[in-house]
Structures are given as structure tokens and as C-alpha cells.
C-alpha positions in Angstrom: 194.2 -28.5 95.3 194.4 -31.1 92.5 195.4 -33.9 94.9 192.3 -33.3 96.9 190.2 -34.5 94.0 192.3 -37.0 92.2 193.1 -39.0 95.3 189.5 -40.3 95.4 189.1 -43.8 93.9 186.0 -42.7 92.0 188.0 -40.0 90.0 189.4 -40.5 86.5 192.7 -38.7 85.9 193.4 -37.0 82.6 197.2 -36.5 82.4 198.0 -34.0 79.6 201.7 -33.8 78.5 203.3 -31.9 75.6 205.1 -34.4 73.3 208.1 -32.0 72.8 209.1 -32.4 76.5 210.7 -35.2 78.5 207.9 -37.6 79.4 209.8 -38.9 82.4 209.7 -35.5 84.0 206.0 -34.8 83.2 204.4 -33.1 86.2 201.0 -34.5 85.2 202.2 -38.1 85.1 204.2 -37.8 88.3 201.2 -36.4 90.3 199.0 -39.1 88.8 201.4 -41.8 89.9 201.3 -40.6 93.5 197.6 -41.4 93.8 197.3 -44.1 91.0 200.7 -45.9 91.1 199.4 -48.8 88.9 197.8 -46.5 86.3 194.3 -47.9 86.6 192.5 -44.5 86.6 194.9 -42.4 84.4 194.3 -41.5 80.8 197.3 -40.1 79.0 197.1 -37.3 76.4 200.0 -36.2 74.2 199.8 -32.8 72.6 202.2 -30.9 70.2 203.1 -34.0 68.3 203.8 -31.8 65.3 206.3 -29.7 67.1 208.7 -32.5 68.0 212.3 -32.4 66.7 212.9 -33.9 63.3 213.9 -37.5 63.5 212.0 -38.1 66.7 208.5 -39.4 67.4 206.3 -40.5 70.3 205.5 -43.9 68.8 206.7 -45.9 71.9 204.6 -43.7 74.2 201.5 -43.9 72.1 201.9 -47.7 71.9 201.9 -47.7 75.7 205.5 -49.1 76.0 207.5 -46.4 77.7 205.3 -45.3 80.6 202.5 -47.9 80.6 198.9 -46.8 81.6 196.0 -49.2 81.9 193.8 -46.9 79.7 196.5 -46.0 77.3 197.5 -42.7 75.5 195.8 -40.6 72.8 197.7 -38.1 70.7 196.2 -34.8 69.5 197.3 -31.8 67.6 195.7 -28.5 68.6 195.6 -25.2 66.7 198.7 -23.0 67.0 198.7 -19.4 68.0 199.1 -18.6 64.3 196.0 -20.6 63.4 194.0 -18.9 66.1 195.1 -15.4 64.9 194.2 -16.4 61.4 190.7 -17.6 62.4 191.2 -21.2 61.4 188.0 -23.2 61.7 187.8 -26.1 64.1 186.5 -28.4 61.3 189.5 -27.5 59.2 191.8 -28.2 62.2 190.3 -31.7 62.8 190.7 -32.5 59.0 194.3 -31.3 59.1 194.9 -33.3 62.3 193.5 -36.4 60.6 195.7 -35.9 57.5 198.8 -35.5 59.7 198.3 -38.8 61.4 197.5 -40.6 58.1 200.6 -39.3 56.4 203.1 -39.6 59.2 205.1 -42.8 58.9 205.2 -43.5 62.6 201.5 -42.8 63.3 199.6 -43.9 60.2 199.1 -47.5 61.5 197.3 -46.1 64.6 195.6 -43.1 62.9 192.2 -44.4 63.8 193.0 -44.2 67.5 194.5 -40.7 67.4 193.0 -37.2 67.2 190.6 -35.0 69.0 187.5 -36.8 67.7 188.8 -40.2 69.0 189.8 -38.6 72.3 186.2 -37.2 72.7 184.7 -40.6 72.0 187.2 -42.4 74.3 186.6 -40.0 77.2 182.8 -40.2 76.8 182.9 -44.0 76.7 185.4 -44.4 79.6 183.6 -41.9 81.7 180.3 -43.6 81.1 181.6 -47.0 82.0 183.4 -45.6 85.0 180.3 -44.0 86.3 178.3 -47.2 85.6 180.9 -49.3 87.6 181.1 -46.8 90.4 177.3 -46.4 90.9 176.8 -49.6 93.0 179.3 -48.6 95.7 178.0 -45.0 95.6 174.5 -46.3 96.0 175.4 -48.4 99.0 177.2 -45.5 100.6 174.2 -43.2 100.2 171.8 -45.9 101.5 173.9 -46.3 104.7 174.1 -42.6 105.1 170.3 -42.3 104.6 169.7 -45.1 107.2 171.8 -43.3 109.7 170.0 -40.0 109.1 166.6 -41.8 109.4 167.7 -43.2 112.7 168.9 -39.9 114.0 165.9 -37.9 112.8 163.3 -40.4 113.8 159.8 -39.3 113.1 160.9 -35.7 112.9 161.5 -36.1 109.1 157.8 -36.4 108.5 157.0 -33.1 110.2 157.0 -29.8 108.3 158.8 -26.9 109.9 155.9 -24.5 109.3 153.3 -26.9 110.8 151.9 -25.3 114.0 151.0 -28.7 115.5 154.5 -30.1 115.0 155.6 -29.5 118.6 152.5 -31.2 120.0 152.9 -34.2 117.7 156.6 -34.4 118.7 155.8 -34.2 122.4 153.2 -37.0 122.2 155.6 -39.1 120.1 158.5 -38.6 122.4 156.6 -39.5 125.5 155.2 -42.7 123.8 158.7 -43.7 122.7 160.0 -43.0 126.2 157.4 -45.3 127.7 158.2 -48.1 125.2 162.0 -47.7 125.8 161.5 -47.8 129.6 159.4 -50.9 129.4 162.0 -52.6 127.1 164.8 -51.7 129.5 162.9 -53.3 132.4 161.3 -56.3 130.7 164.2 -57.0 128.2 164.3 -56.5 124.5 164.9 -58.9 121.6 166.1 -56.1 119.2 169.5 -56.1 117.6 170.7 -53.2 119.8 171.7 -55.2 122.9 174.5 -54.3 125.3 177.0 -57.1 125.3 179.6 -55.4 127.5 177.8 -55.2 130.9 174.5 -55.9 132.7 172.0 -53.0 132.5 168.4 -52.2 133.1 166.2 -55.1 134.2 169.2 -57.6 134.0 171.1 -55.4 136.5 168.1 -55.3 138.9 167.7 -59.0 138.6 171.4 -59.3 139.6 170.7 -57.1 142.6 167.8 -59.3 143.7 169.5 -62.7 143.4 173.2 -62.0 143.9 173.9 -58.8 145.7 170.9 -59.0 148.1 171.6 -62.6 149.3 175.2 -61.7 149.7 174.3 -58.7 152.0 172.1 -61.0 154.0 174.9 -63.6 154.4 177.2 -60.8 155.6 174.8 -60.2 158.5 175.2 -63.7 159.8 177.2 -64.2 163.0 180.4 -66.0 163.2 179.8 -69.3 164.9 182.1 -68.5 167.9 180.5 -65.0 168.3 177.0 -66.5 168.1 177.8 -69.0 170.8 179.2 -66.3 173.0 176.1 -64.2 172.7 173.9 -67.2 173.4 175.9 -68.0 176.5 175.7 -64.4 177.8 171.9 -64.4 177.2 171.5 -67.6 179.1 173.6 -66.4 182.0 171.7 -63.1 182.2 168.4 -64.9 182.2 169.4 -67.3 185.0 170.9 -64.6 187.1 172.1 -65.9 190.5 170.2 -69.1 190.0 171.7 -72.3 188.5 169.7 -73.1 185.3 168.5 -76.6 184.9 166.5 -76.1 181.8 167.2 -74.2 178.5 165.4 -70.9 178.7 163.1 -69.9 175.8 163.9 -66.2 176.3 167.4 -66.7 175.2 166.1 -68.0 171.9 163.8 -65.1 171.5 166.5 -62.5 172.3 169.0 -63.9 169.8 166.4 -64.4 167.0 165.1 -60.9 167.4 168.6 -59.5 167.2 169.2 -61.5 164.1 166.0 -60.5 162.5 166.6 -56.8 163.2 169.9 -57.0 161.4 168.0 -57.9 158.2 166.5 -54.5 157.9 169.7 -52.8 156.7 170.3 -55.2 153.7 166.6 -54.9 152.7 166.8 -51.1 152.7 170.1 -51.1 150.9 168.6 -53.3 148.2 165.9 -50.8 147.8 168.4 -48.0 147.4 170.4 -49.9 144.8 167.2 -50.6 142.7 166.2 -47.0 142.8 169.6 -45.9 141.7 169.5 -48.3 138.8 166.0 -47.0 137.9 167.3 -43.5 137.7 170.1 -44.6 135.4 167.4 -46.3 133.1 165.3 -43.2 133.1 168.3 -41.0 132.2 169.3 -43.4 129.4 165.7 -43.5 128.0 165.5 -39.7 127.8 168.6 -39.4 125.6 166.4 -39.0 122.6 165.0 -35.9 124.1 168.4 -34.2 124.2 167.3 -31.7 121.5 164.6 -30.5 124.0 166.5 -30.0 127.2 163.6 -28.4 129.0 161.3 -31.3 128.3 164.0 -33.8 129.3 164.6 -32.1 132.6 160.8 -31.8 133.3 160.2 -35.5 132.6 163.1 -36.6 134.8 162.0 -34.3 137.6 158.4 -35.6 137.5 159.4 -39.3 137.4 162.1 -38.8 140.1 159.5 -37.2 142.4 157.1 -40.1 141.8 159.9 -42.5 142.4 160.8 -40.9 145.7 157.2 -41.4 146.9 157.2 -45.0 145.9 160.6 -45.5 147.6 159.3 -44.1 150.9 156.2 -46.3 150.7 158.3 -49.4 149.9 160.7 -48.8 152.8 157.8 -48.3 155.1 156.4 -51.7 153.9 159.8 -53.3 154.5 160.0 -51.9 158.0 156.5 -53.3 158.6 157.7 -56.7 157.4 160.6 -56.7 159.8 158.2 -55.6 162.6 155.9 -58.5 161.7 158.7 -61.0 162.0 159.8 -59.5 165.3 156.2 -59.6 166.7 155.7 -63.3 166.6 158.0 -66.3 166.5 156.2 -69.1 164.7 158.0 -72.1 166.3 155.2 -74.4 164.8 156.5 -73.8 161.3 156.8 -77.1 159.4 160.5 -76.5 158.6 161.4 -75.6 162.1 163.7 -78.2 163.8 161.9 -78.2 167.1 163.3 -78.4 170.7 163.6 -82.2 170.7 165.5 -82.4 167.5 167.7 -79.5 168.6 168.7 -81.3 171.7 169.5 -84.5 169.8 171.6 -82.5 167.4 173.4 -80.8 170.3 174.3 -84.1 171.9 175.8 -85.3 168.6 177.8 -82.0 168.2 179.1 -82.3 171.7 180.0 -86.0 171.4 181.6 -85.3 168.0 179.4 -87.9 166.2 177.7 -85.3 164.0 177.8 -86.0 160.3 180.2 -83.6 158.7 179.0 -81.9 155.6 180.4 -83.1 152.3 183.2 -81.3 150.6 180.9 -79.3 148.4 182.3 -77.0 145.7 181.1 -73.4 146.4 182.8 -71.4 143.7 185.4 -71.5 140.9 187.2 -68.7 139.1 190.4 -66.7 138.5 192.0 -64.6 141.2 195.5 -63.0 141.4 198.0 -63.8 144.2 200.2 -61.0 145.3 202.4 -63.0 147.7 205.0 -63.5 145.0 208.6 -62.4 144.9 209.5 -59.1 143.3 211.0 -61.0 140.3 207.9 -63.2 139.6 205.3 -60.5 140.5 201.6 -61.1 140.9 200.0 -64.0 138.9 196.5 -65.2 138.1 195.5 -68.7 139.2 192.4 -70.8 138.9 190.8 -71.1 142.4 188.4 -73.8 143.6 186.6 -73.0 146.9 184.9 -75.9 148.8 183.3 -76.1 152.2 186.6 -77.4 153.6 189.5 -75.9 151.7 190.7 -73.4 149.1 192.8 -74.8 146.2 194.4 -73.1 143.3 195.6 -74.5 140.0 197.8 -73.2 137.1 194.7 -72.8 134.9 191.1 -73.8 134.5 191.9 -77.4 133.3 192.6 -78.2 137.0 195.5 -80.5 136.1 198.5 -78.8 137.8 197.5 -78.0 141.4 199.6 -75.4 143.1 198.4 -75.4 146.8 195.6 -76.6 149.1 194.7 -74.4 152.0 192.4 -75.7 154.8 189.8 -73.2 155.9 189.7 -74.1 159.6 190.5 -70.9 161.7 190.8 -68.6 158.7 189.4 -65.1 158.6 189.0 -62.6 155.7 189.7 -58.9 155.8 189.8 -56.0 153.3 193.1 -54.7 152.1 194.0 -51.4 150.4 194.9 -51.8 146.7 198.4 -51.0 145.6 198.9 -47.5 144.3 199.8 -48.8 140.9 197.0 -51.4 140.7 193.2 -50.8 140.1 192.3 -54.3 141.3 190.2 -55.0 144.4 192.2 -56.7 147.1 191.4 -58.7 150.2 193.4 -61.0 152.5 193.1 -64.4 154.2 194.8 -65.0 157.5 194.8 -67.2 160.6 193.4 -65.6 163.7 196.2 -67.1 165.9 198.8 -65.3 163.8 200.6 -68.3 162.3 201.8 -68.4 158.7 199.1 -69.1 156.1 201.1 -69.5 152.9 204.8 -70.2 152.9 206.4 -67.5 155.0 203.5 -65.1 154.8 201.1 -64.2 157.6 198.3 -63.5 155.1 197.4 -64.5 151.6 196.7 -61.4 149.4 194.2 -62.0 146.7 192.7 -59.6 144.2 189.8 -59.5 141.6 189.4 -57.6 138.4 186.1 -55.9 139.5 184.2 -54.9 142.6 181.3 -57.2 141.8 183.6 -60.2 141.5 185.2 -59.4 144.8 181.8 -59.2 146.5 180.8 -62.5 145.1 184.1 -64.2 146.3 183.6 -62.8 149.8 180.0 -64.1 149.9 181.3 -67.5 148.8 183.9 -67.4 151.7 181.1 -66.6 154.1 179.2 -69.7 152.8 182.3 -71.7 153.5 182.5 -70.4 157.1 185.3 -67.9 156.6 184.0 -64.7 158.3 185.3 -61.2 158.2 187.7 -60.0 160.8 186.0 -58.5 163.9 187.2 -56.4 166.8 188.2 -58.2 169.9 185.4 -58.7 172.4 185.4 -57.5 175.9 186.9 -59.5 178.7 183.5 -60.7 179.9 183.1 -62.6 176.6 186.3 -64.4 177.4 185.0 -65.3 180.8 181.9 -66.7 179.2 184.0 -68.9 176.9 186.0 -70.1 179.9 182.8 -70.8 181.9 181.4 -72.7 179.0 184.4 -75.0 178.8 184.1 -75.8 182.6 180.3 -76.0 182.6 179.0 -78.9 180.5 175.4 -77.9 181.3 175.9 -74.4 179.8 177.6 -75.8 176.8 174.7 -78.2 176.1 172.2 -75.3 176.5 174.2 -73.1 174.1 174.3 -75.8 171.5 170.5 -76.3 171.8 169.7 -72.6 171.4 172.3 -72.3 168.6 170.5 -75.1 166.6 167.1 -73.5 167.2 168.4 -70.1 166.1 170.1 -71.5 163.0 166.9 -73.4 162.0 164.5 -70.5 162.6 166.8 -67.9 160.9 167.1 -70.2 157.9 163.3 -69.9 157.5 163.4 -66.2 158.0 166.2 -65.7 155.5 164.5 -67.8 152.9 161.3 -65.8 153.3 163.1 -62.5 153.2 165.1 -63.4 150.0 161.8 -64.3 148.4 159.5 -61.5 149.7 161.6 -58.4 149.5 162.2 -58.5 145.7 158.5 -59.0 145.3 157.7 -55.9 147.5 160.3 -53.8 145.6 158.9 -55.0 142.2 155.3 -54.2 143.1 155.8 -51.0 145.0 158.5 -49.4 142.9 159.0 -51.1 139.5 155.4 -51.7 138.6 154.2 -48.5 140.1 156.8 -46.4 138.1 156.0 -48.3 134.9 152.3 -47.7 135.4 152.8 -44.0 136.2 154.9 -43.5 133.0 152.4 -45.2 130.7 149.2 -43.7 132.3 149.9 -40.4 134.2 153.2 -38.9 132.8 151.5 -37.1 129.9 148.9 -35.6 132.2 151.7 -34.3 134.6 153.6 -32.9 131.6 150.6 -31.0 130.4 149.9 -29.6 133.9 153.2 -27.8 134.0 153.1 -24.0 133.8 155.6 -23.5 131.0 154.1 -25.6 128.3 155.3 -23.4 125.5 158.9 -23.7 126.6 158.9 -27.5 126.8 159.6 -28.0 123.1 162.0 -25.2 122.7 165.2 -26.3 121.0 168.6 -24.7 121.5 170.0 -22.8 118.5 172.6 -25.5 118.1 170.0 -28.3 117.9 167.9 -26.3 115.4 170.9 -25.8 113.1 171.9 -29.5 113.5 168.3 -30.7 112.8 168.0 -28.5 109.7 171.3 -29.7 108.4 170.3 -33.3 108.9 166.9 -32.7 107.2 168.7 -31.1 104.2 171.2 -34.0 104.0 168.3 -36.5 104.3 166.5 -34.9 101.3 169.7 -34.7 99.3 170.4 -38.4 99.9 166.9 -39.3 98.7 167.3 -37.2 95.6 170.7 -38.6 94.9 169.5 -42.2 95.2 166.6 -41.3 92.8 169.0 -39.9 90.3 171.3 -42.9 90.6 168.4 -45.2 89.9 167.5 -43.2 86.7 171.1 -43.2 85.6 171.3 -47.0 86.1 168.3 -47.5 83.8 169.7 -45.1 81.3 173.1 -46.7 81.2 171.7 -50.1 80.8 169.6 -49.1 77.9 172.5 -47.2 76.3 174.9 -50.1 76.7 172.4 -52.5 75.0 171.6 -50.0 72.2 175.1 -48.7 71.4 178.2 -50.6 70.5 179.9 -52.0 73.5 183.1 -50.1 74.3 186.2 -52.1 74.5 189.0 -50.6 76.6 192.6 -50.6 75.4 194.6 -53.7 75.8 196.6 -54.1 78.9 199.9 -52.2 78.8 202.9 -54.0 77.4 205.8 -54.2 79.8 208.7 -52.0 78.8 211.4 -54.4 77.5 214.5 -53.9 75.4 214.0 -54.8 71.8 217.0 -56.6 70.3 217.5 -56.5 66.5 219.9 -58.5 64.4 222.8 -56.6 62.9 222.2 -58.1 59.5 218.9 -58.9 57.9 217.9 -62.5 57.6 218.7 -63.8 54.2 215.9 -65.6 52.3 217.0 -69.1 51.2 215.6 -70.1 47.8 215.4 -73.6 46.4 215.1 -74.6 42.8 211.8 -75.9 41.5 211.5 -79.7 41.6 212.0 -81.6 38.3 208.9 -82.7 36.3 207.9 -86.3 36.9 209.5 -88.9 34.6 207.6 -90.6 31.8 205.9 -87.5 30.5 206.2 -86.1 27.1 
């Protein structure tokens, strides 16, 4: 019970010990030493000095030599039971106490610092100074607590519990705050409360637009060999039994339409991801309404319903965009390569004189290689992916290269993560089955997060490393063989392939630019406008308006406790301010209190066995020449 109070640094400890007992075994001093080992907060008081055995005294203790305390000791003599029974007056006792200390040979030199009166003045002065020194830290603690309560209560602290319009005011305030929070989450905020651990809100949606969506489009691109096979099949089917002398336009139309149709899924997927992120933002912004669960559920339901309508309209618009692209092939586009340029490029590709692209760096970063021995285990390396090769180094200084892997003929496939690992794993391998790294058929790589794995796979796609596909039917192999023996077909395939690549580059560029704009206009801006202009109207149109602002009993109790604590903190700060002024005036008006001198370390005092003899010298003779 006592330790609960004296363990606090702001508490002064008064250790009272009878002088006629062993000071080393004093319970008061031992307990005080547990929480105040250096004796900074402890004041010692010795009682019953007049009851000590004859020939003994407490001089060393009172002089702070035996058990040193920073604030020293004060000796007192209280009334005995006999004095109490005889009705001895307290004034007479104080006079008798004073006479005792003045007459005692061991205490008379310190009589001014002994007695009940001096103890009273000492405790008053030390307590006053201690409070004065403790007030700044106490004030800071209360101010921090008050700030936290203000943040928790918000504007509710200005409302009175008996105000009939409180719920209406709170409803309006919460919807306004929700609208501001939602806009900040989308447009960004410059406040101090910024998430530094992960992307969220508008930053996450921006990442979906410019990283995830382009990656999903890249995944839809054909493997070069697969694309040529499909072009060859289309050309053969168009020619039928005839021998084609010219490159058919219908093959270009068929391949391009198939490619454009494949863009619909990434566009719709991007819409779904944006809507999912918007729902997270809405749920996060309604956290301040947690004390009103009915209101929170109503607002989330209303906005989710509106968001679903906007999502349907946006997807319809995206489907229309794909239909627009499928309806007309604009081969007169200024960026389109044209038939003549496509033929020239095909001739260069066939003759092998085409200009190879430069060894461009596509991505750098850390990945973990799992193709290590059981002793060495998996290890992280710094990878550099270019358009021609994959190299990895010991670290990001790129000084110690470990291996260079050419990308020709390499495929990528997903792998299941080890049961003891949470990393996301994929593999690289040669399609013909030869070893890719040392004695391994595949190179097992892993990333620390799913987003990082997706970005690396997209980078491999840009470098021409495509995912593993199922084996095509035998007729595809026949087309490949026929292409090798028919130079005319090979030339036509190259021409169509160049035309498709040029036109799809235009379509992909337009899609990456237009789809984020459609989603922003039809979902983000529409939802933001609905929240700021129509949400309040929909809330008021609900049937159960009285129940919207109903608080749970737990929330009512918690809010009332916070309000009481808030008022208590304000009053405490006001009292501390008055005390500070009072202490300052008192310190300047009264005599400044000087605390006892620091304790003297307990040391052995050595005395000489014989007193020091005084050496006397005779007086000097008078000066000569005087009468």
C-alpha cells in the first residue's frame, strides 16, 4: 500500500524512526531505500531521543554521517504517555524540547536545526520547493493528456448533454468532416498525419492506374512465336485452296480485333480494383462515426449503392470504348507504320539486317535465389534486367558480379511458395529443357511482396520473357513447318506482324491514357460530388432518423468519462497556473530556503592516542642599545 505511493518520483518520503532502535534495521529507511536508493526524496525524522540509553546519542545520524540522506535528518521529542495523561500543553512540550536540545552536550551545537518547530518549517519549505520544481513536468503531462482528449472528443466537447439540438449539430458536423476526409484521402493531404508505411487512398489508385494497369495490359500481349503462328493460320485460312500472291488485309483485321478484344479484361479489372480501394477509403473515413454505428452503416450503405451505379455505368462506357476500337481500324493514323514500311521492315528481319535494340536497362532491385545448397540456403542478390540479359550482383554497388543469364529462349512460370516461407516465388527456365543455372533446370526467384513480384514479371514481359503456355495443337506445328519451307508465307507473316505491332502500340497507348480518365470521371469525381452535395439529403430521407444518432451504452459511458476527464484536466491546469504565480511571489517575498548540505560520506575517523603538545617559545630579547 505504501509502495504504491512512494514509488512515484513526485512523492516526498518522510521516514520516521525511533532513536532507541537500531537505525540499520529501520523499516522506514529500508522501504524508502527500495524506491529512492540515492536518498534524493527522503527526509529522515528521529524520535525518542530522550529515551536512548545513557552514554549513547544520535549525533552521527543527525549530522548525516551514518546513513546519508540528501535532505538530512531532524530530531524531535514528543510527549510521553505520562505527559498526555497529565494534560501537558503542547507549548510547554515545545519549550521543554527546546531546552533539552540546548542543554544536551551532543546536540546543543545543532539545536537550531532540531525540534518540532524546525521540522514543521523544513517540511513546509521542502514541500513548497518540491511542488514548485514538479509543476512544469506535471503541467506538460496534463497538456498532452488534454490534447489527446481534445482530439478524441473533437467538437463534441462544445455540446451540452441537455441540448436538444446536439444530435442534429453532431450529424451535420460528422458528414462535413467525412466529406473533407474523403477529399483529402483522394487528393492528398499536407497534414502531419501521413501514412509512411504503405500507399493508401489516392496514391494507391494512382499506382493502380500507372503500374498495375499497364502491367495487366502487357500480360495480354502475345508471345512472338504464338503471334506469328496465329498470323500464319489466318493467312492460310483466308487463301483457302488458292496460292496467295499478296498479303491479305483480312488477316490484319482478324489479328488486331482479337488483340483489342483482349484489352477488355484488364480495363474491367482496373475498375474493380479502383472500386475496392474506394470502399477501403470510405470505411477508413467513417471511423470517427464509430460511436454512432447506425449512422456509420447508413452512410456506408448509401455511398456503396451510389458507387455500384457509377461502377456499372463506367464498365458500360469501357465496353463501348472497346466496341469503338473494334468497329473501325484507322490505318491512316499518323503513328501507323503503313504497308510499305511494314514490307521493308519485314525484308530486313528476314535477311537479318535489322537493327537490334540496344541493351536497355529495364529494372533493378533485390530478389532472393533459392537454387542454393542446403548449407548456404536462400540468399538475396542485386538483379539488373536488360533487354538482352539478367545479371545479379552481390549488392547494389554492382562491383562483384555473380552471373549473367542471356534471355533468349527463356520462359517464366509461377511456383508455389515453400511452406515455411511467405515470399512470392516464380521461376525462369528454358523451353527446350536444358539447364539454366549450374545443374538446375529452372532458376527459382522470390520477392518480399506481391506487388514487387507483379512488377518484376511485367519487366520480364517487356524484355521478351513470356509466361509458360500450354502446348499448341499439331496443326500449329504444321504451320510452323510450312512457314519454314514457304518463303512467301514467311514474308507475309512478317508484314502482318509489323502492322499488328504498330497498330496495337497505338491502341495500347490510347487505352493506358483514356481508361484512367474514364474511371476518374465516372467513379471518383462522381462519388466525390455525391458525398459533398447529395449525401446529407439521402441521410435525412431515411426512415429511422431518430435512431441514426443513437449511441451504444458503452460509447455513452466512454464519452462521459472523457468529458469529465477533459474538464478535470482544464481545471488542474488552471490551478497549476495559479500555484505557479503564488509560488513565484512567495519565493520573492520570503527568505529563500537553503536545503541541507550534501551528505558527508561515511568514513572512519582516526584520532591520535595522545593529544598534540603545544610547543612554547620564549619571548625574544629586547633590542640592544635601549635603556
